[in-house]
KETIMAR-240716 format. One record per residue: x, y, z of N, C-alpha, C in turn; residue in one letter; residue number from 1. Coordinates in steps of 0.05 Angstrom, whole numbers, padded with zeros to 5 digits. Each point is the difference from the previous one (the first is absolute). Example, Ala and Ser with C-alpha at 12.3 -4.5 7.8 and 13.67 -1.06 7.14 Angstrom:
! residues 2
(pt (00264; -00114; 00156); (-00018; 00024; 00000); (00018; 00024; 00000); A; 1);
(pt (-00007; 00021; -00014); (00016; 00024; 00001); (-00015; 00022; 00014); S; 2);
! end
This chain:
! residues 120
(pt (00199; -00282; 00202); (00013; -00002; -00034); (00020; -00030; 00013); M; 1);
(pt (00016; -00013; 00012); (00010; -00018; 00003); (-00015; -00029; 00011); Q; 2);
(pt (-00030; 00013; 00018); (-00014; -00018; -00006); (-00012; -00019; -00028); K; 3);
(pt (-00001; 00007; -00018); (-00011; 00002; -00015); (00014; -00016; -00015); N; 4);
(pt (00035; 00024; -00004); (00020; -00030; -00008); (-00012; -00025; 00007); L; 5);
(pt (00004; 00001; 00037); (00002; -00023; 00016); (-00021; -00016; -00011); I; 6);
(pt (-00026; -00003; -00005); (-00025; -00007; -00021); (-00002; -00015; -00012); I; 7);
(pt (00014; 00016; -00024); (00005; -00002; -00028); (00028; -00021; 00004); T; 8);
(pt (00012; -00004; 00018); (00022; -00013; -00007); (-00021; -00034; 00011); L; 9);
(pt (-00004; 00008; 00016); (-00012; -00015; 00030); (-00013; -00031; -00033); L; 10);
(pt (-00015; 00018; 00004); (-00027; -00018; -00035); (00024; -00005; -00019); F; 11);
(pt (00011; 00009; -00006); (00020; -00003; -00031); (-00005; -00030; 00014); S; 12);
(pt (00029; -00003; 00017); (00011; -00025; 00011); (-00018; -00021; -00001); I; 13);
(pt (-00036; 00012; 00012); (-00016; -00019; 00005); (-00008; -00028; -00024); F; 14);
(pt (-00003; 00036; -00024); (-00002; -00022; -00032); (00006; -00024; 00002); I; 15);
(pt (00032; 00014; -00003); (00029; -00009; -00009); (00004; -00040; 00005); A; 16);
(pt (-00004; 00009; 00027); (-00011; -00033; 00021); (-00021; -00012; -00018); L; 17);
(pt (-00030; 00014; 00007); (-00026; -00016; -00015); (00010; -00008; -00025); F; 18);
(pt (00022; 00010; -00018); (00012; 00002; -00030); (00020; -00041; -00002); A; 19);
(pt (00012; 00010; 00020); (00016; -00017; 00003); (-00015; -00027; -00004); I; 20);
(pt (-00029; 00003; 00038); (-00004; -00029; 00013); (-00013; 00000; -00041); L; 21);
(pt (-00012; 00001; -00008); (-00032; 00008; -00020); (00031; -00008; -00032); N; 22);
(pt (00016; -00016; 00007); (00021; -00002; -00038); (-00006; -00019; -00014); A; 23);
(pt (-00028; -00003; 00005); (-00009; -00017; -00026); (-00008; 00006; -00023); S; 24);
(pt (-00001; -00016; -00020); (00003; 00016; -00031); (-00042; -00002; 00000); A; 25);
(pt (-00008; 00025; -00015); (-00029; -00005; 00009); (00001; 00012; -00046); V; 26);
(pt (-00011; -00004; -00014); (-00020; 00008; -00016); (-00008; 00023; -00009); P; 27);
(pt (00006; 00018; -00014); (-00007; 00025; 00004); (-00006; 00007; -00038); I; 28);
(pt (-00024; 00005; 00004); (-00023; -00010; -00025); (00008; 00040; -00011); N; 29);
(pt (00005; 00013; -00017); (00010; 00026; -00015); (-00031; 00003; -00019); F; 30);
(pt (-00003; 00006; -00009); (-00013; -00001; -00029); (00007; -00018; -00012); I; 31);
(pt (00017; 00008; -00004); (00013; -00018; -00030); (00028; -00013; -00005); F; 32);
(pt (-00014; -00006; 00025); (00031; -00025; 00021); (-00019; -00016; 00012); A; 33);
(pt (00024; -00019; 00022); (-00009; -00006; 00024); (00034; -00004; 00003); T; 34);
(pt (00027; 00007; 00023); (00006; -00003; 00017); (00013; -00021; 00022); V; 35);
(pt (00008; -00013; 00003); (00010; -00003; 00024); (00015; 00009; 00015); D; 36);
(pt (-00004; 00020; 00021); (00012; 00011; 00020); (00003; -00001; 00024); I; 37);
(pt (00025; -00018; 00013); (-00004; 00020; 00027); (-00023; 00005; 00011); S; 38);
(pt (-00013; -00006; 00022); (-00023; 00013; 00023); (00022; 00042; 00017); V; 39);
(pt (00016; -00003; 00001); (00027; 00016; 00024); (00006; 00010; -00026); A; 40);
(pt (00001; -00005; -00017); (00006; 00036; -00028); (-00016; 00005; -00009); L; 41);
(pt (-00028; -00017; -00005); (-00036; 00016; -00003); (-00001; 00019; 00028); V; 42);
(pt (00007; -00012; 00029); (-00011; 00015; 00025); (00026; 00032; -00009); I; 43);
(pt (00016; -00011; -00007); (00027; 00034; 00016); (00000; 00013; -00031); L; 44);
(pt (-00010; -00012; -00021); (-00015; 00025; -00026); (-00028; 00005; 00015); I; 45);
(pt (-00016; -00008; 00002); (-00015; 00012; 00014); (-00006; 00023; 00013); S; 46);
(pt (00020; -00012; 00018); (-00009; 00025; 00034); (00021; 00023; -00013); A; 47);
(pt (00032; -00009; -00025); (00004; 00036; -00007); (-00008; -00004; -00016); S; 48);
(pt (-00014; -00002; -00010); (-00026; 00006; -00026); (-00016; 00032; 00020); I; 49);
(pt (-00013; -00018; 00017); (-00004; 00024; 00021); (00009; 00008; 00018); G; 50);
(pt (00019; 00003; 00022); (00033; 00022; 00005); (-00017; 00014; -00032); A; 51);
(pt (00014; -00005; -00023); (00004; 00024; -00017); (-00023; 00023; 00000); I; 52);
(pt (-00024; -00020; -00002); (-00035; 00014; -00014); (00008; 00021; 00041); I; 53);
(pt (-00002; -00007; 00016); (00012; 00014; 00024); (00008; 00036; -00001); L; 54);
(pt (00032; -00028; -00004); (00005; 00030; 00002); (00005; 00029; -00025); Y; 55);
(pt (-00016; -00015; -00030); (-00005; 00027; -00024); (-00026; 00005; 00016); S; 56);
(pt (-00006; -00003; 00019); (-00040; 00011; 00011); (00005; 00014; 00017); M; 57);
(pt (00023; -00004; 00020); (00017; 00025; 00024); (00011; 00018; -00003); G; 58);
(pt (00018; -00005; -00032); (00016; 00016; -00020); (-00024; 00020; -00004); A; 59);
(pt (-00018; -00002; -00005); (-00021; 00019; -00030); (-00010; 00009; 00022); I; 60);
(pt (-00007; -00007; 00015); (-00014; 00026; 00036); (00024; 00003; 00004); S; 61);
(pt (00018; 00002; 00005); (00028; 00025; 00009); (00002; 00016; -00019); K; 62);
(pt (-00007; -00008; -00017); (-00004; 00024; -00029); (-00016; 00018; 00011); I; 63);
(pt (-00013; -00017; 00002); (-00033; 00023; -00004); (-00005; 00018; 00016); K; 64);
(pt (00011; -00021; 00027); (-00003; 00022; 00021); (00027; 00017; 00006); A; 65);
(pt (00022; 00009; -00015); (00027; 00013; -00001); (-00032; 00023; -00015); R; 66);
(pt (-00004; -00013; -00020); (-00007; 00032; -00021); (-00030; 00013; 00016); K; 67);
(pt (-00001; -00013; 00006); (-00029; 00015; 00024); (00020; 00012; 00018); T; 68);
(pt (00013; -00008; 00016); (00021; 00029; 00025); (00009; 00005; -00014); I; 69);
(pt (00007; 00004; -00036); (00008; 00028; -00007); (-00020; 00016; -00012); K; 70);
(pt (-00024; -00010; -00012); (-00011; 00022; -00003); (-00012; 00026; 00019); E; 71);
(pt (-00003; -00028; 00029); (-00012; 00012; 00028); (00026; 00019; 00011); K; 72);
(pt (00027; -00004; -00016); (00021; 00014; 00022); (-00008; 00027; -00021); D; 73);
(pt (00000; 00002; -00027); (-00002; 00025; -00021); (-00030; 00011; 00006); K; 74);
(pt (-00020; -00003; 00008); (-00011; 00003; 00022); (-00007; 00022; 00032); V; 75);
(pt (00011; -00023; -00002); (00020; 00025; 00039); (00013; 00013; -00007); I; 76);
(pt (00034; 00014; -00014); (-00002; 00006; -00012); (-00014; 00036; -00013); E; 77);
(pt (-00018; -00016; -00022); (-00029; 00023; -00009); (00000; 00015; 00017); T; 78);
(pt (00003; -00015; 00033); (-00032; 00007; 00023); (00006; 00028; 00009); L; 79);
(pt (00031; -00016; 00009); (00009; 00017; 00023); (00031; 00020; -00015); N; 80);
(pt (-00003; 00005; -00026); (-00003; 00025; -00021); (-00023; 00008; 00006); Q; 81);
(pt (-00026; 00000; 00002); (-00016; 00013; -00001); (00000; 00012; 00022); E; 82);
(pt (00001; -00015; 00026); (-00002; 00003; 00019); (00019; 00031; 00020); L; 83);
(pt (00022; -00008; -00010); (00013; 00015; 00007); (-00012; 00034; -00018); N; 84);
(pt (00004; -00003; -00026); (-00016; 00030; -00016); (-00022; 00005; 00021); E; 85);
(pt (-00016; -00021; 00008); (-00031; 00025; 00024); (00018; 00004; 00016); L; 86);
(pt (00022; -00006; 00016); (00018; 00000; 00027); (00007; 00027; -00011); K; 87);
(pt (00016; 00016; -00019); (-00001; 00018; -00010); (-00012; 00022; -00009); L; 88);
(pt (-00023; -00007; -00002); (-00026; 00027; -00008); (-00002; 00002; 00035); V; 89);
(pt (-00003; -00021; 00008); (-00013; 00003; 00033); (00013; 00024; 00014); K; 90);
(pt (00025; -00005; 00000); (00020; 00006; 00003); (00001; 00033; -00002); A; 91);
(pt (-00013; 00003; -00031); (00009; 00023; -00028); (-00030; 00010; 00018); N; 92);
(pt (-00017; -00004; 00011); (-00018; 00021; 00004); (-00016; -00007; 00021); M; 93);
(pt (00030; 00004; 00028); (-00006; 00000; 00013); (00014; 00024; 00002); E; 94);
(pt (00025; 00010; -00012); (00009; 00020; 00004); (-00015; 00017; -00015); V; 95);
(pt (-00002; -00006; -00013); (-00033; 00019; -00018); (-00014; 00016; 00027); E; 96);
(pt (-00007; -00016; 00000); (-00020; -00007; 00032); (00015; 00031; 00027); M; 97);
(pt (00024; -00015; 00005); (00015; 00027; 00031); (00000; 00023; -00026); M; 98);
(pt (00005; 00002; -00009); (00000; 00030; -00021); (-00009; 00009; -00001); H; 99);
(pt (-00037; -00005; -00008); (-00018; 00010; -00001); (-00006; 00012; 00021); S; 100);
(pt (-00017; -00021; 00020); (00002; 00010; 00029); (00020; 00024; 00009); K; 101);
(pt (00020; 00011; -00003); (00031; 00014; 00016); (-00017; 00028; -00027); E; 102);
(pt (00001; -00003; -00022); (-00003; 00026; 00001); (-00042; 00002; 00002); Q; 103);
(pt (-00007; 00019; 00006); (-00024; 00024; -00003); (-00010; 00004; -00016); P; 104);
(pt (-00026; -00024; 00003); (-00020; 00000; -00033); (-00011; 00029; -00013); T; 105);
(pt (00006; 00005; -00018); (-00015; 00031; -00011); (-00020; -00018; -00013); Q; 106);
(pt (-00018; 00026; -00003); (-00030; -00010; -00014); (-00001; 00036; -00019); Y; 107);
(pt (-00010; -00014; -00027); (00004; 00015; -00014); (-00031; 00036; -00007); N; 108);
(pt (-00025; -00031; 00030); (-00023; 00023; -00006); (00000; 00010; 00023); T; 109);
(pt (00003; 00024; 00009); (-00013; 00018; 00013); (-00018; -00021; 00021); P; 110);
(pt (00006; 00001; 00039); (-00023; -00026; 00015); (-00014; 00035; 00010); I; 111);
(pt (-00034; -00005; -00006); (-00021; 00022; 00001); (-00018; -00021; 00041); I; 112);
(pt (00008; 00012; 00010); (-00016; 00004; 00034); (-00024; -00013; 00001); N; 113);
(pt (-00008; -00015; -00005); (-00021; -00014; 00004); (-00033; 00020; 00012); Q; 114);
(pt (00009; 00004; 00012); (-00021; 00035; 00015); (-00007; 00015; -00008); E; 115);
(pt (00039; 00015; -00019); (-00012; 00021; -00011); (-00025; -00006; -00039); E; 116);
(pt (00007; -00040; -00003); (-00021; -00008; -00026); (-00029; 00004; 00018); E; 117);
(pt (00002; -00013; 00018); (-00043; 00009; 00023); (-00008; 00012; -00005); I; 118);
(pt (00013; 00029; 00010); (-00009; 00027; 00002); (-00013; 00016; -00037); H; 119);
(pt (00008; -00004; -00012); (00008; 00011; -00026); (-00021; -00017; -00020); E; 120);
! end
């Protein structure tokens, strides 16, 4: 952040010095009129408009990034909730499996000896 501020300040000083050194008046032709304006003023106005445009583009980019981050945070929160629910289901299933291993299995149909079936 400080690096950007220093670079911006140095660039602004350079533009101001350049504008002061070129202070002669020049005709500027607008579509409907021609005006004699100092080159320094033209340079400073142009640089200011450029800075405003760059700032606006940066601000729009940051707003879009914040919106995307908020959307992604919502998705992450939803996925974390789903993960926690699945962990709970897994834990419940593991408990049920442990209980089913402890209890003996009961069959409804009688077990037939295979040798008896073959001889009959």
